[in-house]
Each structure stands twice: as structure tokens, then as C-alpha cells.
N, C-alpha and C positions, 0 to 999 in steps of 0.2 A: 423588515427597517423598521427602528419607529418611526413617523412622519413629523409624531408633533410631541412635544413637550409643552404643558404647564410652569411656568417656574415660578415662582414666587417672591420673593423677597427674604434677608438673609441667605442666600443659597451659596455663596461666594465662596469657593474656595481657593489662591493661590494657583495650588498646586495645579489644576487643570486646566492652568491658562495663562504658562510658562512653558516654555523650554527650559528640560532640565540645566543646562549651562548659565540661564537668562535668572532662571529663578533667583538663587541667590548670589549673583553678580552682584562689584559694588559698578556703579556708577564714574566716568572717567571726570574727573574732575573740571577739565577743559569745557566738556558738553553741557553739563550741566548751570555751566557758570552762561555757557551760550544761549540754554530752556530758560534762561529765569534775566534774559536781557530784555529792558523796556525797549518797546519801539522807537523811541525815541534818542537811544542811546544808540542801534542798531542803522537808523539813518542818518546819524554824525557817521560813525564811525566808514558806512560803506560809502558817505560825498565820500572825506575825505581819503578814503583808499580809489574811488572816481571819479577825478574834478570834476567833472562835464555831468556828470548827472546831474539832475534840478533832486531838490529835495522837495520840495514843494510836492511833484509829480508824482514821488518815490512812495512822498505819509503819504498819496493821495490813494495808492496802490492795495500797501501794506492796512491802506483802512478801508477798504475795498469789504460791501458787506455781500456773497455772495445772495440770488439766489435761487439757483439749483447746484450748483456745483461745491455743495457746503466742505465737501469731506473731499482733500483727493493725496495722494504718495507721488513724488515724480518719484524718477530713475538719474539718477546725473548721475557722468562717468567727470573723473577728473583727469583735464589732456593738456596736454605743450603743446606749439607749433614746436618748429625748425629754432625761432628765433626767439623760446623760450618765454615764449606770452603763456601763462598756463593761467583755465580759466575752467568753470564745468560748465556740462556741456547736457541740455535736457532729453535724453532720448523718448523719453514718455512720459505722462503720468494717469492714474491712474485714480477709475469711480471707486473702487472699491480694497483699496488697497489695504495688506496687511502689515504688520510691525508689531506690533504692541506685544506679543509674545515673546520679540527678539530683546527687549529694549527694558535696562535697567531700573528701577525704579528710583525714579529720582530724590524719594522722600520717604525712607523704609515708613515711618510710621499712616503713610497710603498708601496698604498694599491696594486696590486696585489701581495705582498706579493712574497713566493716563486713559487705560477704558475710559473711570470717570471724568479724566476732564473733556474727554470727545460728549460725552452724555452732558455732564453739568455742560460746557458751555457753547452745546449744537444743539444737540440733539434735542433736549428743553425747553430751549427757546425756542424752536424754529414754532415749538405744538403753537403758539400762543396766538391766535388772532387768525385763526384755519380756516380760508377760504368757505369749503365743504365743512356744516359741521354733520360727523356723521357720529351717530348714537353708535358705537364702538369700543374693542378693550384694543392692546398693542400688542403688536410683535414684531419679530428679527425670520426675516427668510436669509437663508441661505444654500448656495451648490456648493459648497466646498472652505474650509480649513473650520471646522467647526468647534477646537480647543479657541481658536481667539473667540469665531462670533458665540458659539456661549456665554464665554462670557462681560460681550458685549450684551444682552441679555438679562445677566443676573443682574450686571448692573444696574440697566434701563429699570429693573422690577425696583433697585431698590431706589433708585434717584426715584422715579413714579411712584414710589411703594403701592402698586402692584402688579396684577400677574401679567407671562407675558409669554405671549404665544410664540417659543419657539419650533420655528417650523419647517425642515426641509426644501428643496424645490426647485426639480432639477427637467432638465431639459429631457423633453419625449419623456414623463414620465404621468405611465397610463393614469396611473392612479395617487395623483397628487393630493395635498395633504389642503393646498392654497387652489383658489381660480381668484375670475373678475366674474361680479354681476356687475352692470351696468353702472362699470370702474369702480368700484367698492367691492376693494381684497375682501376675500371671505377664509379663514381660515378652519378645518372640521373640530372639530372640540365632542368630540365621542358619539352621536349619532347628529348633531345641528355640524350649521355651516355659521360659524360668529363674523362678524363683520367688523373691520381693521379699522382705525379712527389714521393710525398712523403706525407707520415699519420702518424699523434699521433690514436696508438690504445690501445680503453679501452675495449676491445672486450674478453671477462671471459672464459664462457663458448663455450667449446669446439670449441675454434680459430681454433685449427687443420686439422676442417671439412669443413674452408670453404671461409681460409683466406690458398694457398698456402705457402710447405714448398721454394719449391724453386721461388723466387716473383720477377721482376724486379721493381715494383715498392719498394723506402723506407719505411720499415715500421717501427719505434717503436716503444715498439718494437718487432722485428717479429714478428715469429711462433717458430722459431726454441730455441729462447732462454724459451718459454713453454716448450718444449718438451727434454729439454737438465733438468730443473726442475724447473721454475719457476712459471707452471705450472699442473708439475710429479714430483708429491711427490718420489713416486718410482726408475725415474732417480738423481733425487738430492741427496738421500742419498747414492746410490753411488759414486756422483763427492763430495761430502764432503767426504768420507771413502778414494776416490784414492790424493782428495787434503792435507786434514790432513798426509797422506800414506809421500808427499814429504813435510810438514811441521815443521814436528815430530821433523827433529834436529835443527829446527832452534828455540823452544821452543813456539812453535805456535800450534793451535786447534783451528775449527767452535765445541764450545761445542753440542753437542743434546745426546736426549733420547735415548738409547736403542735400536736399529731399527733391525727388520730383516725382509727380504723382499724379493717379487717373491715367500707370503706367500698364496695359494689354499687355500678356502673358506675350506671345511675341516677338512683341517690340523691347521685350525684358534685355538679354544680349546688348544689344544696339549704346543701350543706355549703361554699361556693364562696361562695356568697351569704352564709353564715355571717360568715364572714371577711372581709366587705368585701368582693367580689367581685379578693380579690387570692389565688391560693391558689398550693403544690405539688403537682402529681399523682405519685404517684409507683406502676409496677408494682412490687412488693415484692424481686421473686427476678432482679432487672434487675443490670446494675451497669457500671461502665468507663462514666459518664454516659450508660449506652441506661436504656427504661421511664422517665425522668423530665422532667415536661413544667411548664413555668409560665404559665400561668394572672392578665395582670393586665389584660383588656377580653375580653369576648363570641366577641368572632374567635377569641381565641385557646383556649378553651372552644368554641367551636362545633366546628374544628378538634380536638381533642382527641374528643369526643363521634361526632364523624364514624370516629374510626380501628375496625382489629377487634385484639383480643388471645386471646393463649393462656388469659388465666389469669382466675377470676372476681372476685376481690376488688381493693383496694388502698388505697394510703392516700394522706389529707389533711393536708397541712403547712400553720403558715402561713407566709406568704413575706414574705423578706426585704430587701429590694430597696433603694430612698429612700425617707427619713424619707415623703414627701410620697403613695408608689403601696408602702408595707409591708399583708402582714395586720395589720386589729383585732381583738389579741386579749382573754381576762377580765382578762393583762398590760397589757397598754398598745401599743404599739408596739417594735418591733427595726427594725436600719438599718445598713449594711455602712460601716463607719467607713473601708473600701476603703484603698485604697493610697496611695502619698505624690501632688502630682498632678504633670501629667511639666511636661514644657516649655512644652508646649496647652495646661496648665491643667486638662488630660482625668486625670479620677480612677475608676479600673480594680477591679472588686471581682477579691478571691483570697482563693480559700483555701489553707490550713499544710496538710501529708501530713506529720504526725508517723504513724512506725513505729515500734514498741518488741516487746520480746520476754522471756518469762519465762525466772527463771535462776538457776540455784541460791542463788542471792542477792536473789531478787526480782524486780518487773519492772525492765525497766530502757529506758534510751530508745538505739534504733538511728542510724534519721538521718532530715532534716527535709528537704522542697522546699518550695515552693508554683507554684503557678500561678493565672495572671490570666483574667481573661474575654476573649471575642474584640473587644469594643466598651466605649465608657466610659460611665462611669453619666449619665444625666441628670437632671435633676427635674422633668423632665415630660414622659411618651410619647406623642409621637404617633404618632394614629389608622396601624396599620399597621407599626409600629415593634415587632420580635422581641426579647420580652423576656429570653429564652434568650439571645442575642449577649453579653445585659450582663450575664446572673448567669449562665449556665454554666461553668467551668470545669475538667470532663475534658480530658485532652489526647488520649482517646485514639479514631481515629478507626474505624471500622467500615463498610470494605470492599461492594464490592458484592457480592465473588466471597467473600465469610466472612472474609476475610483480615484485621489491623487495622497503623493506624499511629498516631502521632503527630503532634501540630503542636506540636514543640519550642518552637517560636517566642513561645509563650505561657507556658512554664517560666521559673521566676525561683527561679536558685540563691542556697544562703541562702553568698552567698559576700564578698566583701569588695567589688563592681560592687554585687550586683542585692540584698544581703542587706535597705539602707539604705529602700531603695524600696519596702519595706510597713511602714513606719514602727511599729516592734515592737518592743515590747524585753525584759527579761530574763525579768523577770515575766508578759509575756503565755508566753512562749514554755515557762514553769513554771508559766503556766494551761492550757496546752494540749496536756501530756504528762499533770496529773492528767484531767483530761478525758479523756485518753487511755486511762487506765489504769481510771477510772471506769467505761466505757463497757466496754469488753477485758473487766472483774472481770464484767458484768453477763450478758454473754454467756455467759463459763465457769461462773460457777454456773448459767443456766440447759440451757445444753447437762446440767452433770451432774444437774439436777433430770431433764432427760429420755433418763434413762440408769440403768436399775435396776440394784439388786444383782450381778445373773448381767451385766452388762454389757454388757445386750440395750436395744435403739432404746422409748420408751414408748409406743407408736404412735397408744392409746388417747388417750393425755397433748396430745401432741401437734397429737392433731387439733378436742384440742379450744380448743386457744389456734388455730393459724390452721385453719381447714377449707375450705381451697380443694380443689376436689373432684381438678382436673384439675392441681392440683401436690400433693396424694396418691397420686395414680397415675400419678406420674414417680420419686416415692422407691422405689432398689433398698433389698429390707431385705439381703438375704448376698448 
């Protein structure tokens, strides 16, 4: 396994960084129009469609300059109520989101697409006025998604006009080519260890156990963004709740499923019963579709209770399914709008990934795509039917050897051919963007709360928010 590759400028080749079906796809005109809307037009339209929203507050949020959560990708669901009220619901927001390899070019003359937008708008500006002056190089560290991550490495080399160390950094890798010495990232350069002043991170599996929270090397996104909600669904739920309390008077809200947090395993059946026997159980610190369990009957609940887990606490959420088998909550039922019926009159669940980043001019969209479930949605679930196959949309597949692959057959591009199948319009894209930004800002505010004036992680405060001993034992401070 080649753990380190030094990438020089002018190595970028598009064919290496897009899925084949996306490489020559033509962007849908509506998506292109959305991505080119300026902030003022978005605010005007959103407030026109939501008259109770305070436009000054919305402008302030869209103009937010993130301190820690610089780059995000939310997964949102297009749902409706029995009364026909449609909305976009945030399922989670990710601190290492994928999406570039699934995004058709907005401008055919810019062959590096939104890879370059992220590097120019977000990565490069973040390196100005670094607190810790480190005489070192640049790196990209990763533990999955090499097609996309290597694209970032090659674009960073082009934009910064210097070599970039492209380094695999997997969990429990005894021969890792990256390590931290006194809070500074070092990567192996032949027989020497080279200090790194800044690194782009795509480390997704327990990043806090090998990337210190109190880090001198500039990391984008830093570990604190993960612990504050970017890879921690428990704290994310609390961040959303706290921010929603602030937003209430301005007519804004992060839409989420009803969420119960800090649930021990033996309490789970009680909460599932309260939600009408239909629920979603999540291991709060997993990602890429791992550690999520949809429960629609006693058999699925029993199967979950028979499993063993590394962590002590879970979150339980209301399940959004078909109207006949969605969770019953205090505000009623939400169910999937779903994609347009296919030629067999089958409706599939799909989620939308909206990727955004902070820039000197506020938070802007980068790219978007969608993913559908494996099996069509049914009105009634026969005994033994697998609910995850109808509701789970993540494309990542974890192989037995620990490597990852993707089920690209379920990828829905925002191109001329696929986008119409989603059954969404321009206002839905704007709503997805606003929900993504709100959830991103909530997590960034939580991250700022978890860091003291000296820039150090407030472990006692974090423990009060997320007192899961198994997780706390994994966190590397320095």
C-alpha cells in the first residue's frame, strides 16, 4: 500500500475524479440557475415564500464566517405532512462530505469544477494570518474516497503552486505515514518526517482518536467540528435545539425528525413504543450509512437489541417512511414525498446532499446530488420485509477487509436526465440550501462554545453534553 504520494502542480486529470456517468453529464438548467443566484435574490425569494422570516437575520446567517466548520454537506429529505405541508428535513450534516465526483460541471470551461471553488474560496483564504507559524508543507490526509480526495490534492497543488503530500491515515494503522508531534502534523517524506503547516482532511472514521483536538497544524475541517456535530449526531441534535431556540423569534428553524438523545440501550424499546413502534436508532458517532437502524416491527427491534456496540449511548428519532408506517409524534406524521413514479409506478425514497462552504463573502453552495433507496416504497410492510432497503440511501459500502466501495446505480445526478425524476423545484433547492446553512452554523457555534479563549478544548463542558465514556476515552487532546 502506497501511503504517501507527493503531488506537484499540473497533475489534475478529470477522468480520475468523477464517476463515469457524471464525467460527461450536462448540468440541469435549474440547478445551474440556483448555483448562480446571489445572496440577495435568495433572501428575497425565501422571505417571499416564508413571510414570517426576518430577512435581516437570514442575511446575517448566510453571511456567517465559520471559525471551525468551514466545509459541510447536509443530507436532507423532501417530506410532507398529512395536511400537505412540504418541507426539507435535515437528517445529518457531515464534516467530510462527498459530492464532487457526482457533480456535473456548471461551466464546461472550468474542468476542475467545484473542487477548485472549494480550494479557492475556502481552503486558501483560511491559511491567511495563521495563529501558529509553522515552517512546513501542505498535505491532504484521508481514510476513504480516494477518487475525490486525490482531486482535492491535485487542485490544492495547482492553486497554491507547491507540492502537496497525499497521505492515507487510517484508524489503527500501525505503519501510518502521518503522526502528530507536539500538536504539529508530520508526514513521512521518504525516510524523513516533514512538518505540515496546513492540511485538508478527509478522515471520517473516529478522526478524534488520531487527530488531536488541540492542534497547531491548520486542519480543514478540524476535529472540533466533528465532535461539535459534524461527526457526532448526539451533540449535533443539541446544537440544533439550542440554535432553534435563538432562531424562533426570527421565523427560522432547522427542520429535524423528533429526536431523543442520551438513550441507553435498555431504554430504546420504551422510546420506540412511544413513537408508535416505528423509529430510527443511531449510533451517534458513525457515518457513511453505518450505525443507522430503521425499526418498523418487533423483529427489527429484537435484531437490534441482539447487537453489541462500542458505545454506551444512542439517539432515537422519529421515522419518516410511508404515511401508513411513519412515527407518530407530538406534531403529527411526516412521510416521504419520494421521487416521481417510474414506468412501473414505483416510488423510491431519495435524499439530497447539499454541499456548502464558508467564504470571505459568507456561506455559498458548492454542489448537490441525490441518492435513492435500493427498494421502492410500499404502502404496507409485509412480515420480514427489510425497511432499510426502502429507506436507506447512503451509497457507501464497507467491505469485509475494511475498505470502501459505492453503489453508484442509486446515484441521482443533477443533470438533464436524472434531476427531473426527483420531483423538486427551485424553491426546494433554496430550502435545502437554507437548511444546510442553518445546521452548519449551529454546529460551528457549538464548536466555538467548546473552545476556550486560549483556543483549548473544553473537555468538562463537552462531557456535560456527551457523557459517553467510550467516546471520551477515544478523544486525543494533544
